[in-house]
C-alpha positions as CSV (number, residue, x, y, z in Angstrom):
1,M,-20.5,-26.0,47.0
2,H,-17.5,-25.9,48.5
3,A,-17.0,-23.9,51.6
4,P,-15.0,-20.2,51.2
5,E,-11.3,-20.6,52.0
6,H,-11.6,-18.3,55.1
7,I,-14.1,-20.7,56.4
8,R,-12.1,-24.0,55.4
9,N,-9.2,-21.7,57.4
10,L,-11.6,-21.9,60.3
11,R,-12.2,-25.5,59.9
12,G,-8.6,-26.2,60.2
13,E,-8.8,-28.1,56.8
14,A,-5.5,-28.5,54.6
15,M,-4.8,-25.5,52.7
16,T,-1.9,-24.3,50.0
17,D,-0.3,-21.3,51.1
18,P,-0.1,-19.1,47.9
19,L,3.9,-18.5,48.8
20,N,4.6,-22.0,49.3
21,T,3.7,-25.1,47.9
22,D,3.6,-27.0,51.1
23,V,0.1,-27.9,52.9
24,S,-0.4,-26.2,56.1
25,L,-2.1,-27.8,59.2
26,T,-1.0,-25.7,61.8
27,A,-2.0,-22.6,63.6
28,Q,-1.0,-19.6,61.6
29,V,-2.5,-16.1,60.7
30,K,-2.5,-15.2,56.8
31,E,-3.4,-11.9,55.0
32,N,-6.4,-13.6,53.9
33,G,-7.8,-15.0,57.4
34,L,-7.3,-17.6,60.1
35,I,-5.3,-21.0,59.6
36,I,-6.3,-22.4,63.0
37,S,-6.5,-26.2,64.5
38,G,-8.8,-28.4,64.2
39,K,-10.1,-27.8,68.2
40,S,-10.2,-24.4,67.9
41,R,-11.8,-21.7,70.6
42,A,-12.4,-19.3,67.6
43,L,-14.3,-22.2,65.7
44,S,-16.0,-23.1,68.7
45,A,-17.3,-20.1,70.2
46,L,-18.4,-18.4,66.7
47,D,-20.1,-21.5,65.9
48,R,-21.8,-21.1,69.7
49,L,-23.0,-17.7,68.7
50,C,-24.1,-18.5,65.1
51,G,-25.3,-21.9,64.9
52,N,-23.6,-22.4,61.9
53,A,-19.8,-20.6,61.6
54,L,-20.4,-21.0,57.7
55,D,-23.3,-18.7,58.4
56,L,-20.6,-15.9,59.2
57,V,-18.9,-14.9,56.4
58,N,-20.4,-16.6,53.4
59,P,-22.3,-13.8,51.1
60,Y,-24.6,-16.3,49.7
61,L,-26.1,-17.5,52.8
62,E,-26.2,-14.6,54.7
63,K,-29.8,-13.2,53.3
64,S,-31.4,-16.6,53.9
65,I,-30.3,-16.6,57.7
66,E,-33.2,-15.2,59.1
67,K,-35.8,-17.2,56.8
68,R,-34.1,-20.3,57.5
69,R,-34.1,-20.1,61.1
70,A,-37.8,-18.7,61.2
71,T,-39.3,-21.5,59.6
72,K,-37.3,-23.9,62.2
73,D,-38.1,-22.4,65.3
74,M,-41.5,-21.4,64.8
75,E,-43.2,-24.5,66.4
76,V,-40.3,-25.0,68.9
77,A,-40.9,-21.6,70.3
78,A,-44.5,-21.8,70.3
79,I,-44.7,-25.2,72.1
80,L,-41.8,-24.3,74.7
81,S,-42.5,-20.8,75.7
82,L,-46.3,-21.0,76.5
83,S,-47.4,-22.8,79.7
84,R,-50.1,-25.7,79.3
85,A,-53.1,-23.5,80.4
86,T,-52.0,-20.7,77.7
87,S,-51.9,-23.1,75.6
88,Q,-55.2,-24.5,76.2
89,L,-56.6,-21.1,75.8
90,I,-54.7,-20.6,72.4
91,E,-56.4,-23.7,71.1
92,S,-59.9,-21.8,71.0
93,D,-58.2,-18.7,69.5
94,Q,-55.9,-19.1,66.3
95,L,-55.7,-15.1,66.3
96,L,-54.0,-15.3,69.8
97,L,-51.6,-18.3,68.6
98,E,-50.5,-16.3,65.7
99,R,-50.0,-13.6,67.3
100,A,-48.1,-15.1,70.3
101,A,-46.1,-17.2,67.7
102,Q,-45.4,-14.2,65.9
103,K,-43.6,-12.2,68.6
104,Q,-41.5,-15.3,70.1
105,V,-40.2,-15.9,66.5
106,N,-39.5,-12.0,66.1
107,K,-37.8,-12.3,69.6
108,L,-35.7,-15.5,68.5
109,L,-34.9,-13.7,65.5
110,R,-33.6,-10.7,67.1
111,E,-31.7,-12.4,69.3
112,Q,-30.1,-14.4,66.7
113,H,-29.3,-11.4,64.7
114,N,-27.3,-9.7,67.6
115,R,-25.3,-13.1,67.9
116,D,-24.6,-13.0,64.6
117,E,-23.5,-9.4,64.4
118,V,-21.5,-10.1,67.6
119,A,-19.4,-13.1,66.1
120,R,-18.9,-11.3,62.6
121,A,-17.4,-8.3,64.9
122,A,-15.2,-11.0,66.9
123,Y,-14.1,-12.7,63.6
124,D,-13.2,-9.5,61.9
125,Y,-11.2,-8.8,64.8
126,L,-9.5,-12.0,64.8
127,K,-8.2,-11.3,61.2
128,V,-6.2,-8.5,61.9
129,E,-4.8,-9.5,65.5
130,P,-1.3,-11.3,65.4
131,W,-2.3,-14.5,67.0
132,F,-2.5,-18.2,66.7
133,E,-3.7,-21.5,68.3
134,S,-1.4,-24.4,68.8
135,D,-2.0,-28.3,68.0
136,T,-2.3,-29.0,72.0
137,D,-5.1,-26.1,72.5
138,P,-7.6,-27.2,74.5
139,G,-10.4,-26.2,72.0
140,E,-13.1,-24.3,74.1
141,I,-13.6,-21.6,76.1
142,N,-15.0,-22.3,79.5
143,P,-18.6,-23.1,79.1
144,D,-19.7,-21.2,82.0
145,W,-18.2,-18.2,80.6
146,M,-19.6,-18.7,77.0
147,N,-23.4,-19.2,78.7
148,R,-23.1,-15.6,80.3
149,F,-21.3,-14.0,77.4
150,E,-24.0,-15.8,74.8
151,A,-27.0,-14.2,76.9
152,H,-25.5,-10.7,77.1
153,A,-24.4,-10.7,73.3
154,E,-28.3,-11.5,72.2
155,N,-29.1,-8.7,74.0
156,A,-26.3,-6.2,72.0
157,S,-28.7,-4.3,69.5
158,T,-26.8,-1.2,68.3
159,V,-23.7,-1.4,66.3
160,E,-21.2,0.1,69.0
161,M,-22.1,-2.5,71.4
162,Q,-22.2,-5.6,69.0
163,H,-18.6,-4.3,68.3
164,L,-17.5,-4.1,71.9
165,W,-18.9,-7.7,72.7
166,G,-17.2,-8.8,69.5
167,K,-13.9,-7.5,70.7
168,I,-14.5,-9.2,74.3
169,L,-15.1,-12.3,72.7
170,A,-12.0,-12.3,70.2
171,G,-9.7,-11.4,73.5
172,E,-11.3,-14.2,75.4
173,I,-10.4,-16.6,72.1
174,M,-6.7,-14.9,72.1
175,H,-6.2,-15.0,76.2
176,P,-8.7,-17.3,77.6
177,G,-9.4,-15.8,81.0
178,D,-9.0,-12.2,80.1
179,F,-12.2,-11.3,80.8
180,S,-14.2,-12.1,84.5
181,L,-17.8,-12.6,84.9
182,S,-18.0,-9.6,86.9
183,T,-17.0,-7.7,83.5
184,L,-19.2,-9.2,81.4
185,R,-22.0,-8.4,84.0
186,T,-20.7,-4.5,84.0
187,V,-20.7,-4.3,80.2
188,S,-24.4,-5.9,80.1
189,E,-25.2,-2.9,82.1
190,I,-23.8,0.1,80.3
191,D,-25.0,1.7,76.8
192,H,-23.2,2.7,73.9
193,V,-22.8,6.3,75.2
194,T,-21.1,4.8,78.1
195,A,-18.9,2.7,75.8
196,L,-17.7,5.2,73.8
197,L,-16.8,7.4,76.8
198,F,-14.7,4.5,78.5
199,Q,-13.0,3.9,74.8
200,K,-12.0,7.6,74.9
201,Y,-10.6,7.8,78.0
202,A,-9.2,4.3,78.5
203,S,-7.3,5.0,75.4
204,I,-5.1,7.9,76.9
205,C,-4.5,6.0,80.3
206,I,-0.5,6.2,81.2
207,N,-0.4,2.8,82.1
208,A,-2.6,-0.4,82.5
209,K,-4.6,1.2,85.5
210,S,-4.0,5.2,85.6
211,L,-5.8,8.0,84.0
212,P,-4.0,11.0,84.8
213,Q,-6.3,13.8,86.3
214,K,-6.2,17.6,85.5
215,N,-8.4,20.6,86.4
216,A,-11.0,19.0,84.8
217,E,-13.9,21.3,82.8
218,S,-17.2,20.3,84.1
219,S,-18.4,18.3,80.9
220,E,-14.9,16.5,81.5
221,F,-15.6,15.6,85.3
222,N,-19.4,14.6,84.2
223,D,-17.9,12.2,81.9
224,L,-15.4,10.7,84.3
225,L,-18.2,10.4,86.9
226,A,-20.5,8.7,84.7
227,L,-18.1,6.4,84.1
228,Q,-17.3,5.8,87.9
229,D,-20.9,5.2,88.3
230,A,-20.8,2.3,85.6
231,G,-18.1,0.8,87.8
232,L,-15.0,1.4,85.3
233,I,-13.2,3.6,87.2
234,T,-12.6,4.8,90.6
235,E,-10.9,8.1,92.7
236,V,-12.7,10.7,90.3
237,G,-12.0,14.2,91.7
238,G,-10.3,12.4,94.6
239,F,-6.9,12.8,96.2
240,W,-5.1,9.7,94.8
241,Q,-1.6,10.0,93.6
242,D,0.9,7.8,91.7
243,E,4.2,8.5,93.5
244,I,6.8,8.1,91.2
245,P,10.5,7.7,92.0
246,L,13.3,9.9,90.0
247,A,16.2,8.5,88.5
248,E,17.6,11.8,88.8
249,K,16.5,14.6,91.2
250,G,14.1,17.0,90.4
251,V,13.6,15.2,86.5
252,L,10.6,13.0,85.5
253,R,11.1,10.9,82.7
254,Y,7.9,9.1,82.0
255,P,7.7,6.6,79.0
256,I,4.0,5.6,77.7
257,E,4.2,2.6,75.3
258,A,2.2,2.6,72.2
259,P,1.0,-0.5,70.5
260,D,3.5,0.0,67.8
261,P,6.7,0.4,70.1
262,T,8.3,3.1,67.2
263,Q,5.4,5.5,68.5
264,S,5.9,5.2,72.1
265,Y,6.5,8.4,73.9
266,L,8.8,10.1,76.9
267,V,7.4,12.6,78.9
268,I,10.5,14.6,80.7
269,A,9.6,17.2,83.0
270,E,11.9,19.6,85.1
271,L,10.4,19.8,88.5
272,R,10.2,23.2,90.5
273,S,12.0,21.6,93.5
274,A,15.4,20.5,92.2
275,E,15.7,18.3,95.0
276,S,12.5,16.0,94.5
277,Q,13.1,12.6,94.5
278,K,9.3,11.5,93.8
279,C,6.7,13.0,91.6
280,G,2.9,12.6,92.6
281,I,0.8,12.2,89.3
282,P,-2.9,12.8,90.1
283,I,-4.9,9.7,88.8
284,A,-8.1,8.3,88.6
285,M,-7.8,4.4,88.8
286,L,-9.2,1.8,86.5
287,T,-11.3,-0.8,88.3
288,R,-10.5,-4.8,87.6
289,Q,-13.4,-4.4,85.1
290,G,-12.3,-1.2,83.4
291,S,-8.5,-2.6,83.2
292,E,-10.0,-5.6,81.7
293,L,-11.8,-3.9,78.9
294,A,-8.7,-1.3,78.6
295,R,-7.0,-4.4,77.1
296,I,-8.9,-4.3,74.0
297,I,-9.1,-0.6,73.2
298,P,-6.1,0.9,71.3
299,K,-3.7,3.1,73.1
300,D,-3.2,7.0,71.8
301,A,0.1,6.8,73.4
302,Y,1.1,10.9,72.3
303,A,-2.7,11.9,73.6
304,A,-1.7,10.3,77.0
305,A,1.6,12.0,76.9
306,I,-0.1,15.6,76.6
307,R,-2.8,14.7,79.5
308,L,0.2,13.4,82.0
309,A,1.9,16.8,81.1
310,A,-1.5,18.7,81.8
311,A,-1.7,16.8,85.1
312,I,1.7,17.8,86.7
313,D,1.8,21.4,84.9
314,D,1.8,23.2,88.1
315,Q,4.6,21.1,89.8
316,C,6.9,21.8,86.9
317,K,9.3,24.5,85.4
318,S,9.1,22.8,82.0
319,I,7.9,19.8,80.3
320,S,8.5,18.5,77.0
321,V,7.4,14.9,75.3
322,V,9.6,13.0,72.8
323,R,8.4,10.3,70.4
324,G,11.0,7.0,70.2
325,Q,10.7,3.3,70.8
326,I,10.5,1.3,73.8
327,H,13.0,-2.0,73.7
328,S,12.1,-5.0,75.1
329,N,14.7,-4.0,78.0
330,G,13.1,-0.7,79.0
331,R,15.4,1.4,77.3
332,F,14.1,4.3,75.1
333,T,15.6,5.5,71.7
334,T,14.5,8.5,70.5
335,L,13.2,9.2,66.8
336,A,12.3,12.5,66.6
337,Q,12.8,16.0,68.0
338,A,11.1,16.7,71.1
339,E,8.0,19.0,71.4
340,V,8.0,21.6,74.1
341,I,5.0,21.7,76.1
342,K,6.1,24.4,78.5
343,A,9.1,26.1,78.4
344,A,11.0,27.0,81.1
345,P,10.8,30.5,82.6
346,P,13.7,33.1,81.7
347,P,16.3,33.4,84.4
348,P,16.0,36.3,86.4
349,A,17.7,39.4,85.5
350,A,21.0,40.3,86.9
């Protein structure tokens, strides 16, 4: 039986581009999957988790994965996991042997199922990301990193955590070194509720490390404290400010870039003091672990702009946000009419 096309892509086998009769062996991304070099971080990492990369995407094999692994692992698991003294006891108790073997097999199956789901999430993420590996790519993720990752991935039993670990693996495949061992440890210690909270707040950061703080309601304050306890953010409820120098006295112009540059926003604020040369934005700071995780979370530039406006409201006469495009040179081009968040007060009567 021939492997599916997208598996042949993973293996780096020659493939005919439907839009071109040339045979491609280089690293590319196509709509129907990944085409990557033979020495591939993706193939190596996914095969490491699954034991067989073919299991990941071949629908005809999916139903038999656990059964085949159970048959193969049962005797090995029973022998390796039990001490000599326990083995002697078991020889005289067949029921105990069966129970111990079944428990070990169930544990192995559960861990392998979790690894498979993490690998599948990573594969799905890689399919839609614009990346490729070069022919000179070293082909493997750092083995120590992969050892730690595998140990954590096999314990990810909820869909939310499996997807998070999958995104981390995909990010490491695309950009080796993006995720430190300390970040892996931090993620392993949080639950799916905390992971969802972090995704909510990381998506509205105004840059790589800054989350504007406003006069938070108790529920939000408790959320941020939970993230601080998890080691993902710091300075919650503190007095830390990001001091932004102003190109024009009394006017803040703060761009917030979106994944799609044409969906970026510019916050324009007229400060109460017309002579101000800087604006202090009260913020909570993402930790190193939080900053690394934030790289794989899509940013909501509009929501970030609105949050910034709320954080500086008491310093401003007026605030508006405008959608536009941020160019590579930093220039901002307006693409839509400005939205007034806070209107300037009317001038005093004569």
